[in-house]
CHARMM-style PDB file with segment names, atoms N, HN, CA, C and O in Angstrom:
ATOM      1  N   MET     1      42.120  46.337 -11.279  1.00  0.00      PROA
ATOM      2  CA  MET     1      41.850  45.811  -9.909  1.00  0.00      PROA
ATOM      3  C   MET     1      41.141  44.833  -9.824  1.00  0.00      PROA
ATOM      4  O   MET     1      40.202  44.564 -10.573  1.00  0.00      PROA
ATOM      5  N   VAL     2      41.713  43.894  -8.440  1.00  0.00      PROA
ATOM      6  HN  VAL     2      42.476  44.113  -7.831  1.00  0.00      PROA
ATOM      7  CA  VAL     2      41.389  42.676  -8.558  1.00  0.00      PROA
ATOM      8  C   VAL     2      41.118  43.023  -7.281  1.00  0.00      PROA
ATOM      9  O   VAL     2      41.723  43.869  -6.622  1.00  0.00      PROA
ATOM     10  N   LEU     3      39.666  41.972  -6.740  1.00  0.00      PROA
ATOM     11  HN  LEU     3      39.174  41.285  -7.276  1.00  0.00      PROA
ATOM     12  CA  LEU     3      39.342  41.740  -5.051  1.00  0.00      PROA
ATOM     13  C   LEU     3      39.169  40.303  -5.559  1.00  0.00      PROA
ATOM     14  O   LEU     3      38.521  39.918  -6.533  1.00  0.00      PROA
ATOM     15  N   ASP     4      39.931  39.560  -4.636  1.00  0.00      PROA
ATOM     16  HN  ASP     4      40.457  39.872  -3.845  1.00  0.00      PROA
ATOM     17  CA  ASP     4      39.487  38.173  -3.605  1.00  0.00      PROA
ATOM     18  C   ASP     4      38.879  38.083  -2.801  1.00  0.00      PROA
ATOM     19  O   ASP     4      39.315  38.874  -1.966  1.00  0.00      PROA
ATOM     20  N   GLY     5      37.938  37.522  -2.374  1.00  0.00      PROA
ATOM     21  HN  GLY     5      37.584  36.879  -3.053  1.00  0.00      PROA
ATOM     22  CA  GLY     5      37.012  37.391  -1.477  1.00  0.00      PROA
ATOM     23  C   GLY     5      36.554  36.603  -0.267  1.00  0.00      PROA
ATOM     24  O   GLY     5      37.110  35.543   0.020  1.00  0.00      PROA
ATOM     25  N   ALA     6      36.012  36.868   0.122  1.00  0.00      PROA
ATOM     26  HN  ALA     6      35.561  37.730  -0.111  1.00  0.00      PROA
ATOM     27  CA  ALA     6      35.003  35.586   1.074  1.00  0.00      PROA
ATOM     28  C   ALA     6      33.955  34.550   0.336  1.00  0.00      PROA
ATOM     29  O   ALA     6      32.988  35.310   0.301  1.00  0.00      PROA
ATOM     30  N   TYR     7      33.607  33.649  -0.118  1.00  0.00      PROA
ATOM     31  HN  TYR     7      34.393  33.031  -0.089  1.00  0.00      PROA
ATOM     32  CA  TYR     7      32.987  32.964  -0.568  1.00  0.00      PROA
ATOM     33  C   TYR     7      33.757  32.556  -1.844  1.00  0.00      PROA
ATOM     34  O   TYR     7      33.068  32.070  -2.741  1.00  0.00      PROA
ATOM     35  N   ASP     8      35.221  32.694  -2.078  1.00  0.00      PROA
ATOM     36  HN  ASP     8      35.781  33.088  -1.349  1.00  0.00      PROA
ATOM     37  CA  ASP     8      35.654  32.186  -3.621  1.00  0.00      PROA
ATOM     38  C   ASP     8      35.248  32.980  -4.149  1.00  0.00      PROA
ATOM     39  O   ASP     8      34.450  32.579  -4.997  1.00  0.00      PROA
ATOM     40  N   GLU     9      35.445  34.764  -4.105  1.00  0.00      PROA
ATOM     41  HN  GLU     9      36.093  35.090  -3.416  1.00  0.00      PROA
ATOM     42  CA  GLU     9      34.605  35.513  -4.689  1.00  0.00      PROA
ATOM     43  C   GLU     9      36.297  36.059  -5.959  1.00  0.00      PROA
ATOM     44  O   GLU     9      36.999  36.619  -5.117  1.00  0.00      PROA
ATOM     45  N   HSD    10      36.641  36.093  -6.534  1.00  0.00      PROA
ATOM     46  HN  HSD    10      36.070  35.639  -7.218  1.00  0.00      PROA
ATOM     47  CA  HSD    10      36.967  36.865  -7.342  1.00  0.00      PROA
ATOM     48  C   HSD    10      36.063  37.848  -8.495  1.00  0.00      PROA
ATOM     49  O   HSD    10      35.032  37.582  -9.113  1.00  0.00      PROA
ATOM     50  N   VAL    11      37.077  39.305  -8.487  1.00  0.00      PROA
ATOM     51  HN  VAL    11      37.915  39.522  -7.985  1.00  0.00      PROA
ATOM     52  CA  VAL    11      36.592  40.204  -9.599  1.00  0.00      PROA
ATOM     53  C   VAL    11      38.025  40.812  -9.994  1.00  0.00      PROA
ATOM     54  O   VAL    11      39.022  41.093  -9.329  1.00  0.00      PROA
ATOM     55  N   GLU    12      37.726  40.889 -11.267  1.00  0.00      PROA
ATOM     56  HN  GLU    12      36.916  40.660 -11.807  1.00  0.00      PROA
ATOM     57  CA  GLU    12      38.693  42.008 -11.466  1.00  0.00      PROA
ATOM     58  C   GLU    12      37.985  42.991 -12.594  1.00  0.00      PROA
ATOM     59  O   GLU    12      37.148  42.715 -13.454  1.00  0.00      PROA
ATOM     60  N   ALA    13      38.729  44.419 -12.222  1.00  0.00      PROA
ATOM     61  HN  ALA    13      39.409  44.643 -11.524  1.00  0.00      PROA
ATOM     62  CA  ALA    13      38.014  45.339 -13.054  1.00  0.00      PROA
ATOM     63  C   ALA    13      39.187  46.489 -13.130  1.00  0.00      PROA
ATOM     64  O   ALA    13      40.259  46.634 -12.543  1.00  0.00      PROA
ATOM     65  N   SER    14      38.339  47.383 -14.322  1.00  0.00      PROA
ATOM     66  HN  SER    14      37.468  47.266 -14.799  1.00  0.00      PROA
ATOM     67  CA  SER    14      39.744  48.424 -14.720  1.00  0.00      PROA
ATOM     68  C   SER    14      39.888  49.525 -13.490  1.00  0.00      PROA
ATOM     69  O   SER    14      40.825  50.221 -13.097  1.00  0.00      PROA
ATOM     70  N   HSD    15      38.515  49.352 -13.070  1.00  0.00      PROA
ATOM     71  HN  HSD    15      37.754  48.787 -13.388  1.00  0.00      PROA
ATOM     72  CA  HSD    15      38.841  50.685 -11.492  1.00  0.00      PROA
ATOM     73  C   HSD    15      38.090  50.298 -11.102  1.00  0.00      PROA
ATOM     74  O   HSD    15      37.572  49.349 -11.690  1.00  0.00      PROA
ATOM     75  N   GLY    16      37.391  50.886  -9.544  1.00  0.00      PROA
ATOM     76  HN  GLY    16      37.811  51.657  -9.066  1.00  0.00      PROA
ATOM     77  CA  GLY    16      36.396  50.926  -8.816  1.00  0.00      PROA
ATOM     78  C   GLY    16      37.133  51.439  -7.754  1.00  0.00      PROA
ATOM     79  O   GLY    16      38.275  51.894  -7.822  1.00  0.00      PROA
ATOM     80  N   THR    17      36.236  51.318  -6.502  1.00  0.00      PROA
ATOM     81  HN  THR    17      35.308  50.948  -6.447  1.00  0.00      PROA
ATOM     82  CA  THR    17      35.858  51.343  -5.219  1.00  0.00      PROA
ATOM     83  C   THR    17      35.611  50.647  -4.612  1.00  0.00      PROA
ATOM     84  O   THR    17      35.027  49.695  -5.130  1.00  0.00      PROA
ATOM     85  N   TYR    18      35.864  50.593  -3.061  1.00  0.00      PROA
ATOM     86  HN  TYR    18      36.338  51.367  -2.640  1.00  0.00      PROA
ATOM     87  CA  TYR    18      36.106  49.066  -2.367  1.00  0.00      PROA
ATOM     88  C   TYR    18      36.068  49.849  -0.900  1.00  0.00      PROA
ATOM     89  O   TYR    18      36.920  50.727  -0.768  1.00  0.00      PROA
ATOM     90  N   ASN    19      35.116  49.605   0.274  1.00  0.00      PROA
ATOM     91  HN  ASN    19      34.424  48.891   0.167  1.00  0.00      PROA
ATOM     92  CA  ASN    19      35.411  49.211   1.993  1.00  0.00      PROA
ATOM     93  C   ASN    19      35.605  48.471   2.173  1.00  0.00      PROA
ATOM     94  O   ASN    19      34.694  47.704   1.862  1.00  0.00      PROA
ATOM     95  N   ILE    20      36.686  47.849   2.734  1.00  0.00      PROA
ATOM     96  HN  ILE    20      37.426  48.473   2.987  1.00  0.00      PROA
ATOM     97  CA  ILE    20      36.787  46.605   3.239  1.00  0.00      PROA
ATOM     98  C   ILE    20      36.217  46.610   4.379  1.00  0.00      PROA
ATOM     99  O   ILE    20      36.165  45.495   4.899  1.00  0.00      PROA
ATOM    100  N   ARG    21      35.724  47.533   5.020  1.00  0.00      PROA
ATOM    101  HN  ARG    21      35.765  48.439   4.597  1.00  0.00      PROA
ATOM    102  CA  ARG    21      35.706  47.189   6.543  1.00  0.00      PROA
ATOM    103  C   ARG    21      33.497  47.103   5.976  1.00  0.00      PROA
ATOM    104  O   ARG    21      32.762  46.527   6.778  1.00  0.00      PROA
ATOM    105  N   THR    22      33.155  47.427   5.277  1.00  0.00      PROA
ATOM    106  HN  THR    22      33.752  47.894   4.626  1.00  0.00      PROA
ATOM    107  CA  THR    22      31.699  47.237   5.237  1.00  0.00      PROA
ATOM    108  C   THR    22      31.641  46.064   3.905  1.00  0.00      PROA
ATOM    109  O   THR    22      30.612  45.389   3.925  1.00  0.00      PROA
ATOM    110  N   GLN    23      32.536  45.771   2.857  1.00  0.00      PROA
ATOM    111  HN  GLN    23      33.373  46.319   2.841  1.00  0.00      PROA
ATOM    112  CA  GLN    23      32.809  44.725   1.750  1.00  0.00      PROA
ATOM    113  C   GLN    23      31.972  45.616   1.146  1.00  0.00      PROA
ATOM    114  O   GLN    23      31.139  44.858   0.650  1.00  0.00      PROA
ATOM    115  N   VAL    24      31.675  46.618   0.889  1.00  0.00      PROA
ATOM    116  HN  VAL    24      32.352  47.234   1.292  1.00  0.00      PROA
ATOM    117  CA  VAL    24      30.757  47.602  -0.170  1.00  0.00      PROA
ATOM    118  C   VAL    24      31.267  48.259  -1.288  1.00  0.00      PROA
ATOM    119  O   VAL    24      31.710  49.373  -1.010  1.00  0.00      PROA
ATOM    120  N   GLY    25      31.365  47.892  -2.632  1.00  0.00      PROA
ATOM    121  HN  GLY    25      31.005  46.987  -2.858  1.00  0.00      PROA
ATOM    122  CA  GLY    25      31.925  48.255  -3.399  1.00  0.00      PROA
ATOM    123  C   GLY    25      31.667  48.317  -4.865  1.00  0.00      PROA
ATOM    124  O   GLY    25      31.446  47.266  -5.466  1.00  0.00      PROA
ATOM    125  N   THR    26      31.675  49.379  -5.448  1.00  0.00      PROA
ATOM    126  HN  THR    26      31.854  50.233  -4.959  1.00  0.00      PROA
ATOM    127  CA  THR    26      31.231  49.412  -7.350  1.00  0.00      PROA
ATOM    128  C   THR    26      32.564  49.361  -8.169  1.00  0.00      PROA
ATOM    129  O   THR    26      33.578  50.016  -7.926  1.00  0.00      PROA
ATOM    130  N   PHE    27      32.367  48.411  -9.242  1.00  0.00      PROA
ATOM    131  HN  PHE    27      31.543  47.879  -9.439  1.00  0.00      PROA
ATOM    132  CA  PHE    27      33.467  48.103  -9.865  1.00  0.00      PROA
ATOM    133  C   PHE    27      32.812  48.317 -11.278  1.00  0.00      PROA
ATOM    134  O   PHE    27      31.603  48.222 -11.491  1.00  0.00      PROA
ATOM    135  N   TYR    28      33.823  48.634 -12.265  1.00  0.00      PROA
ATOM    136  HN  TYR    28      34.805  48.711 -12.091  1.00  0.00      PROA
ATOM    137  CA  TYR    28      33.899  48.780 -13.846  1.00  0.00      PROA
ATOM    138  C   TYR    28      34.155  48.366 -14.701  1.00  0.00      PROA
ATOM    139  O   TYR    28      35.324  48.604 -15.003  1.00  0.00      PROA
ATOM    140  N   ASP    29      33.606  47.754 -15.407  1.00  0.00      PROA
ATOM    141  HN  ASP    29      32.656  47.561 -15.161  1.00  0.00      PROA
ATOM    142  CA  ASP    29      34.155  46.742 -16.699  1.00  0.00      PROA
ATOM    143  C   ASP    29      34.758  46.059 -16.160  1.00  0.00      PROA
ATOM    144  O   ASP    29      35.971  46.107 -15.958  1.00  0.00      PROA
ATOM    145  N   VAL    30      33.525  44.820 -15.627  1.00  0.00      PROA
ATOM    146  HN  VAL    30      32.539  44.781 -15.791  1.00  0.00      PROA
ATOM    147  CA  VAL    30      34.040  43.588 -14.316  1.00  0.00      PROA
ATOM    148  C   VAL    30      34.294  42.345 -15.630  1.00  0.00      PROA
ATOM    149  O   VAL    30      33.944  42.168 -16.797  1.00  0.00      PROA
ATOM    150  N   ILE    31      35.014  41.760 -14.723  1.00  0.00      PROA
ATOM    151  HN  ILE    31      35.298  41.904 -13.775  1.00  0.00      PROA
ATOM    152  CA  ILE    31      34.714  39.994 -15.144  1.00  0.00      PROA
ATOM    153  C   ILE    31      34.685  39.339 -13.943  1.00  0.00      PROA
ATOM    154  O   ILE    31      35.491  40.003 -13.292  1.00  0.00      PROA
ATOM    155  N   GLY    32      34.362  38.636 -13.359  1.00  0.00      PROA
ATOM    156  HN  GLY    32      33.707  38.097 -13.888  1.00  0.00      PROA
ATOM    157  CA  GLY    32      34.371  38.111 -12.271  1.00  0.00      PROA
ATOM    158  C   GLY    32      34.016  36.496 -11.740  1.00  0.00      PROA
ATOM    159  O   GLY    32      34.335  35.727 -12.647  1.00  0.00      PROA
ATOM    160  N   THR    33      33.583  35.923 -10.821  1.00  0.00      PROA
ATOM    161  HN  THR    33      33.324  36.548 -10.085  1.00  0.00      PROA
ATOM    162  CA  THR    33      33.842  34.484 -10.453  1.00  0.00      PROA
ATOM    163  C   THR    33      33.213  34.597  -9.048  1.00  0.00      PROA
ATOM    164  O   THR    33      33.647  35.455  -8.279  1.00  0.00      PROA
ATOM    165  N   VAL    34      31.963  33.569  -8.582  1.00  0.00      PROA
ATOM    166  HN  VAL    34      31.610  32.873  -9.206  1.00  0.00      PROA
ATOM    167  CA  VAL    34      31.650  33.054  -7.187  1.00  0.00      PROA
ATOM    168  C   VAL    34      31.694  31.321  -6.992  1.00  0.00      PROA
ATOM    169  O   VAL    34      31.218  30.489  -7.764  1.00  0.00      PROA
ATOM    170  N   GLY    35      32.211  31.150  -6.079  1.00  0.00      PROA
ATOM    171  HN  GLY    35      32.598  31.826  -5.451  1.00  0.00      PROA
ATOM    172  CA  GLY    35      31.737  29.775  -5.802  1.00  0.00      PROA
ATOM    173  C   GLY    35      33.209  28.905  -6.594  1.00  0.00      PROA
ATOM    174  O   GLY    35      33.329  27.717  -6.295  1.00  0.00      PROA
ATOM    175  N   LEU    36      34.101  29.425  -7.413  1.00  0.00      PROA
ATOM    176  HN  LEU    36      34.003  30.390  -7.656  1.00  0.00      PROA
ATOM    177  CA  LEU    36      35.377  28.517  -7.776  1.00  0.00      PROA
ATOM    178  C   LEU    36      36.287  28.783  -7.158  1.00  0.00      PROA
ATOM    179  O   LEU    36      36.269  29.928  -6.707  1.00  0.00      PROA
ATOM    180  N   GLU    37      37.354  28.031  -6.862  1.00  0.00      PROA
ATOM    181  HN  GLU    37      37.369  27.100  -7.229  1.00  0.00      PROA
ATOM    182  CA  GLU    37      38.855  28.188  -6.397  1.00  0.00      PROA
ATOM    183  C   GLU    37      39.566  27.853  -7.692  1.00  0.00      PROA
ATOM    184  O   GLU    37      38.898  27.288  -8.558  1.00  0.00      PROA
ATOM    185  N   MET    38      40.921  28.148  -7.947  1.00  0.00      PROA
ATOM    186  HN  MET    38      41.464  28.606  -7.244  1.00  0.00      PROA
ATOM    187  CA  MET    38      41.875  27.565  -8.570  1.00  0.00      PROA
ATOM    188  C   MET    38      42.693  26.593  -7.805  1.00  0.00      PROA
ATOM    189  O   MET    38      42.927  26.736  -6.605  1.00  0.00      PROA
ATOM    190  N   ARG    39      43.128  25.590  -8.528  1.00  0.00      PROA
ATOM    191  HN  ARG    39      42.938  25.473  -9.503  1.00  0.00      PROA
ATOM    192  CA  ARG    39      43.911  24.563  -7.645  1.00  0.00      PROA
ATOM    193  C   ARG    39      44.679  23.752  -8.735  1.00  0.00      PROA
ATOM    194  O   ARG    39      44.104  23.055  -9.571  1.00  0.00      PROA
ATOM    195  N   LYS    40      46.523  23.961  -8.618  1.00  0.00      PROA
ATOM    196  HN  LYS    40      46.990  24.527  -7.939  1.00  0.00      PROA
ATOM    197  CA  LYS    40      46.979  23.519  -9.104  1.00  0.00      PROA
ATOM    198  C   LYS    40      46.674  24.160 -10.870  1.00  0.00      PROA
ATOM    199  O   LYS    40      46.691  23.215 -11.660  1.00  0.00      PROA
ATOM    200  N   SER    41      46.448  25.360 -11.471  1.00  0.00      PROA
ATOM    201  HN  SER    41      46.434  26.127 -10.830  1.00  0.00      PROA
ATOM    202  CA  SER    41      46.289  25.552 -12.961  1.00  0.00      PROA
ATOM    203  C   SER    41      44.756  25.163 -13.228  1.00  0.00      PROA
ATOM    204  O   SER    41      44.281  25.756 -14.198  1.00  0.00      PROA
ATOM    205  N   ARG    42      43.980  24.382 -12.637  1.00  0.00      PROA
ATOM    206  HN  ARG    42      44.365  23.901 -11.850  1.00  0.00      PROA
ATOM    207  CA  ARG    42      42.349  24.364 -12.458  1.00  0.00      PROA
ATOM    208  C   ARG    42      41.359  25.200 -11.517  1.00  0.00      PROA
ATOM    209  O   ARG    42      41.672  25.549 -10.379  1.00  0.00      PROA
ATOM    210  N   TYR    43      40.107  25.487 -12.133  1.00  0.00      PROA
ATOM    211  HN  TYR    43      39.853  25.204 -13.058  1.00  0.00      PROA
ATOM    212  CA  TYR    43      39.317  25.903 -11.501  1.00  0.00      PROA
ATOM    213  C   TYR    43      38.515  24.436 -10.615  1.00  0.00      PROA
ATOM    214  O   TYR    43      38.256  23.390 -11.210  1.00  0.00      PROA
ATOM    215  N   VAL    44      38.340  24.573  -9.716  1.00  0.00      PROA
ATOM    216  HN  VAL    44      38.550  25.422  -9.233  1.00  0.00      PROA
ATOM    217  CA  VAL    44      37.299  23.531  -8.431  1.00  0.00      PROA
ATOM    218  C   VAL    44      35.927  24.475  -8.292  1.00  0.00      PROA
ATOM    219  O   VAL    44      35.873  25.704  -8.324  1.00  0.00      PROA
ATOM    220  N   LEU    45      34.715  23.414  -8.108  1.00  0.00      PROA
ATOM    221  HN  LEU    45      34.759  22.415  -8.081  1.00  0.00      PROA
ATOM    222  CA  LEU    45      33.751  24.084  -7.320  1.00  0.00      PROA
ATOM    223  C   LEU    45      33.974  24.076  -5.642  1.00  0.00      PROA
ATOM    224  O   LEU    45      34.260  23.179  -4.848  1.00  0.00      PROA
ATOM    225  N   ALA    46      33.742  25.302  -5.522  1.00  0.00      PROA
ATOM    226  HN  ALA    46      33.510  26.030  -6.166  1.00  0.00      PROA
ATOM    227  CA  ALA    46      33.859  25.793  -4.196  1.00  0.00      PROA
ATOM    228  C   ALA    46      32.454  25.762  -3.073  1.00  0.00      PROA
ATOM    229  O   ALA    46      32.382  25.899  -1.852  1.00  0.00      PROA
ATOM    230  N   THR    47      31.363  25.499  -4.210  1.00  0.00      PROA
ATOM    231  HN  THR    47      31.422  25.387  -5.202  1.00  0.00      PROA
ATOM    232  CA  THR    47      30.105  25.911  -3.607  1.00  0.00      PROA
ATOM    233  C   THR    47      29.072  24.829  -4.745  1.00  0.00      PROA
ATOM    234  O   THR    47      29.521  24.197  -5.701  1.00  0.00      PROA
ATOM    235  N   SER    48      27.684  24.868  -4.309  1.00  0.00      PROA
ATOM    236  HN  SER    48      27.319  25.382  -3.532  1.00  0.00      PROA
ATOM    237  CA  SER    48      26.777  23.419  -5.374  1.00  0.00      PROA
ATOM    238  C   SER    48      26.161  24.515  -6.402  1.00  0.00      PROA
ATOM    239  O   SER    48      25.623  24.073  -7.417  1.00  0.00      PROA
ATOM    240  N   ASN    49      26.223  26.410  -6.129  1.00  0.00      PROA
ATOM    241  HN  ASN    49      26.659  26.770  -5.304  1.00  0.00      PROA
ATOM    242  CA  ASN    49      26.223  26.904  -6.922  1.00  0.00      PROA
ATOM    243  C   ASN    49      27.214  28.544  -7.510  1.00  0.00      PROA
ATOM    244  O   ASN    49      27.134  29.727  -7.179  1.00  0.00      PROA
ATOM    245  N   PRO    50      27.989  27.859  -8.396  1.00  0.00      PROA
ATOM    246  CA  PRO    50      28.831  28.693  -8.910  1.00  0.00      PROA
ATOM    247  C   PRO    50      28.669  29.319  -9.668  1.00  0.00      PROA
ATOM    248  O   PRO    50      28.225  28.710 -10.640  1.00  0.00      PROA
ATOM    249  N   PHE    51      28.841  30.830  -9.902  1.00  0.00      PROA
ATOM    250  HN  PHE    51      29.202  31.325  -9.112  1.00  0.00      PROA
ATOM    251  CA  PHE    51      28.629  31.217 -11.496  1.00  0.00      PROA
ATOM    252  C   PHE    51      29.474  32.474 -11.381  1.00  0.00      PROA
ATOM    253  O   PHE    51      30.132  32.935 -10.449  1.00  0.00      PROA
ATOM    254  N   ALA    52      29.220  32.934 -12.783  1.00  0.00      PROA
ATOM    255  HN  ALA    52      28.685  32.560 -13.540  1.00  0.00      PROA
ATOM    256  CA  ALA    52      30.407  33.861 -13.425  1.00  0.00      PROA
ATOM    257  C   ALA    52      29.444  35.163 -13.911  1.00  0.00      PROA
ATOM    258  O   ALA    52      28.243  35.254 -14.165  1.00  0.00      PROA
ATOM    259  N   PHE    53      30.394  35.979 -13.914  1.00  0.00      PROA
ATOM    260  HN  PHE    53      31.369  35.905 -13.707  1.00  0.00      PROA
ATOM    261  CA  PHE    53      29.332  37.309 -14.355  1.00  0.00      PROA
ATOM    262  C   PHE    53      30.421  38.443 -15.293  1.00  0.00      PROA
ATOM    263  O   PHE    53      31.649  38.505 -15.234  1.00  0.00      PROA
ATOM    264  N   THR    54      29.690  39.075 -15.944  1.00  0.00      PROA
ATOM    265  HN  THR    54      28.692  39.025 -15.992  1.00  0.00      PROA
ATOM    266  CA  THR    54      30.772  40.247 -16.398  1.00  0.00      PROA
ATOM    267  C   THR    54      29.527  41.953 -16.161  1.00  0.00      PROA
ATOM    268  O   THR    54      28.377  42.162 -15.775  1.00  0.00      PROA
ATOM    269  N   GLY    55      30.545  42.666 -16.613  1.00  0.00      PROA
ATOM    270  HN  GLY    55      31.479  42.496 -16.927  1.00  0.00      PROA
ATOM    271  CA  GLY    55      29.099  43.581 -16.352  1.00  0.00      PROA
ATOM    272  C   GLY    55      29.658  45.182 -16.570  1.00  0.00      PROA
ATOM    273  O   GLY    55      30.179  45.481 -15.495  1.00  0.00      PROA
ATOM    274  N   LYS    56      29.744  46.088 -17.312  1.00  0.00      PROA
ATOM    275  HN  LYS    56      29.321  45.846 -18.185  1.00  0.00      PROA
ATOM    276  CA  LYS    56      30.192  47.132 -16.983  1.00  0.00      PROA
ATOM    277  C   LYS    56      30.326  47.885 -15.327  1.00  0.00      PROA
ATOM    278  O   LYS    56      31.342  48.163 -14.691  1.00  0.00      PROA
ATOM    279  N   ILE    57      29.125  48.034 -15.031  1.00  0.00      PROA
ATOM    280  HN  ILE    57      28.299  47.808 -15.548  1.00  0.00      PROA
ATOM    281  CA  ILE    57      29.309  48.166 -13.919  1.00  0.00      PROA
ATOM    282  C   ILE    57      28.547  47.426 -12.376  1.00  0.00      PROA
ATOM    283  O   ILE    57      27.383  47.506 -11.983  1.00  0.00      PROA
ATOM    284  N   VAL    58      29.582  46.814 -11.845  1.00  0.00      PROA
ATOM    285  HN  VAL    58      30.527  46.749 -12.163  1.00  0.00      PROA
ATOM    286  CA  VAL    58      29.080  45.625 -11.343  1.00  0.00      PROA
ATOM    287  C   VAL    58      29.464  46.296  -9.077  1.00  0.00      PROA
ATOM    288  O   VAL    58      30.422  46.844  -8.531  1.00  0.00      PROA
ATOM    289  N   GLU    59      28.203  45.837  -8.612  1.00  0.00      PROA
ATOM    290  HN  GLU    59      27.425  45.393  -9.055  1.00  0.00      PROA
ATOM    291  CA  GLU    59      28.274  46.309  -7.276  1.00  0.00      PROA
ATOM    292  C   GLU    59      27.754  45.294  -6.601  1.00  0.00      PROA
ATOM    293  O   GLU    59      26.955  44.423  -6.944  1.00  0.00      PROA
ATOM    294  N   LYS    60      28.687  45.654  -4.891  1.00  0.00      PROA
ATOM    295  HN  LYS    60      29.336  46.361  -4.612  1.00  0.00      PROA
ATOM    296  CA  LYS    60      28.893  44.552  -4.095  1.00  0.00      PROA
ATOM    297  C   LYS    60      28.102  45.316  -2.947  1.00  0.00      PROA
ATOM    298  O   LYS    60      28.204  46.535  -2.813  1.00  0.00      PROA
ATOM    299  N   HSD    61      27.552  44.767  -2.379  1.00  0.00      PROA
ATOM    300  HN  HSD    61      27.470  43.777  -2.488  1.00  0.00      PROA
ATOM    301  CA  HSD    61      26.235  45.448  -1.381  1.00  0.00      PROA
ATOM    302  C   HSD    61      26.764  44.534  -0.320  1.00  0.00      PROA
ATOM    303  O   HSD    61      25.894  43.863   0.235  1.00  0.00      PROA
ATOM    304  N   GLY    62      28.052  44.350   0.105  1.00  0.00      PROA
ATOM    305  HN  GLY    62      28.758  44.895  -0.347  1.00  0.00      PROA
ATOM    306  CA  GLY    62      27.983  43.656   1.901  1.00  0.00      PROA
ATOM    307  C   GLY    62      28.482  42.609   1.554  1.00  0.00      PROA
ATOM    308  O   GLY    62      28.819  42.450   0.380  1.00  0.00      PROA
ATOM    309  N   PRO    63      28.684  41.426   2.706  1.00  0.00      PROA
ATOM    310  CA  PRO    63      29.502  39.680   2.081  1.00  0.00      PROA
ATOM    311  C   PRO    63      28.731  38.784   0.889  1.00  0.00      PROA
ATOM    312  O   PRO    63      29.099  37.795   0.255  1.00  0.00      PROA
ATOM    313  N   ASP    64      27.858  39.344   0.874  1.00  0.00      PROA
ATOM    314  HN  ASP    64      27.559  40.148   1.389  1.00  0.00      PROA
ATOM    315  CA  ASP    64      27.152  38.396   0.091  1.00  0.00      PROA
ATOM    316  C   ASP    64      26.203  38.721  -0.636  1.00  0.00      PROA
ATOM    317  O   ASP    64      25.138  38.139  -0.843  1.00  0.00      PROA
ATOM    318  N   ARG    65      26.706  39.916  -1.131  1.00  0.00      PROA
ATOM    319  HN  ARG    65      27.572  40.388  -0.963  1.00  0.00      PROA
ATOM    320  CA  ARG    65      25.594  40.024  -2.841  1.00  0.00      PROA
ATOM    321  C   ARG    65      26.429  41.208  -3.291  1.00  0.00      PROA
ATOM    322  O   ARG    65      27.006  42.195  -2.836  1.00  0.00      PROA
ATOM    323  N   ILE    66      26.164  40.535  -4.506  1.00  0.00      PROA
ATOM    324  HN  ILE    66      25.695  39.734  -4.876  1.00  0.00      PROA
ATOM    325  CA  ILE    66      26.526  41.080  -5.748  1.00  0.00      PROA
ATOM    326  C   ILE    66      25.614  41.558  -6.341  1.00  0.00      PROA
ATOM    327  O   ILE    66      24.567  40.959  -6.096  1.00  0.00      PROA
ATOM    328  N   TRP    67      25.442  42.867  -7.435  1.00  0.00      PROA
ATOM    329  HN  TRP    67      26.293  43.354  -7.634  1.00  0.00      PROA
ATOM    330  CA  TRP    67      24.406  42.770  -8.149  1.00  0.00      PROA
ATOM    331  C   TRP    67      25.225  43.324  -9.875  1.00  0.00      PROA
ATOM    332  O   TRP    67      26.092  44.194  -9.958  1.00  0.00      PROA
ATOM    333  N   CYS    68      24.724  42.651 -10.891  1.00  0.00      PROA
ATOM    334  HN  CYS    68      24.020  41.944 -10.823  1.00  0.00      PROA
ATOM    335  CA  CYS    68      25.708  43.189 -11.952  1.00  0.00      PROA
ATOM    336  C   CYS    68      24.506  44.462 -12.824  1.00  0.00      PROA
ATOM    337  O   CYS    68      23.334  44.345 -13.180  1.00  0.00      PROA
ATOM    338  N   GLY    69      25.213  45.287 -12.885  1.00  0.00      PROA
ATOM    339  HN  GLY    69      26.165  45.381 -12.596  1.00  0.00      PROA
ATOM    340  CA  GLY    69      24.093  46.413 -13.831  1.00  0.00      PROA
ATOM    341  C   GLY    69      24.031  46.003 -15.199  1.00  0.00      PROA
ATOM    342  O   GLY    69      23.473  44.958 -15.535  1.00  0.00      PROA
ATOM    343  N   ARG    70      24.693  46.942 -16.157  1.00  0.00      PROA
ATOM    344  HN  ARG    70      25.146  47.791 -15.884  1.00  0.00      PROA
ATOM    345  CA  ARG    70      24.391  46.707 -17.725  1.00  0.00      PROA
ATOM    346  C   ARG    70      25.350  46.055 -17.845  1.00  0.00      PROA
ATOM    347  O   ARG    70      26.412  46.352 -17.299  1.00  0.00      PROA
ATOM    348  N   GLY    71      25.132  44.674 -18.839  1.00  0.00      PROA
ATOM    349  HN  GLY    71      24.269  44.432 -19.284  1.00  0.00      PROA
ATOM    350  CA  GLY    71      25.842  43.361 -18.852  1.00  0.00      PROA
ATOM    351  C   GLY    71      26.613  44.018 -20.352  1.00  0.00      PROA
ATOM    352  O   GLY    71      26.582  45.074 -20.984  1.00  0.00      PROA
ATOM    353  N   ARG    72      27.266  42.728 -20.445  1.00  0.00      PROA
ATOM    354  HN  ARG    72      27.290  41.870 -19.931  1.00  0.00      PROA
ATOM    355  CA  ARG    72      28.743  42.602 -21.771  1.00  0.00      PROA
ATOM    356  C   ARG    72      27.194  42.245 -22.882  1.00  0.00      PROA
ATOM    357  OT1 ARG    72      27.335  42.023 -24.085  1.00  0.00      PROA
TER     358      ARG     72
END
């Protein structure tokens, strides 16, 4: 499962659920980034506060909140 959202979010997960209307979901076995965008096969900072994350369980609580549960 792959989710590309606002704020240059990119989430890759083995599986999960996501409500596109509320922008709330739960993802499992996740690797993701926020604030980075791909340009010509290179990542470019899209914000002054980018970050990368991994987690067994990652929850998205609306358009601008991501919570990482048990990390790897």
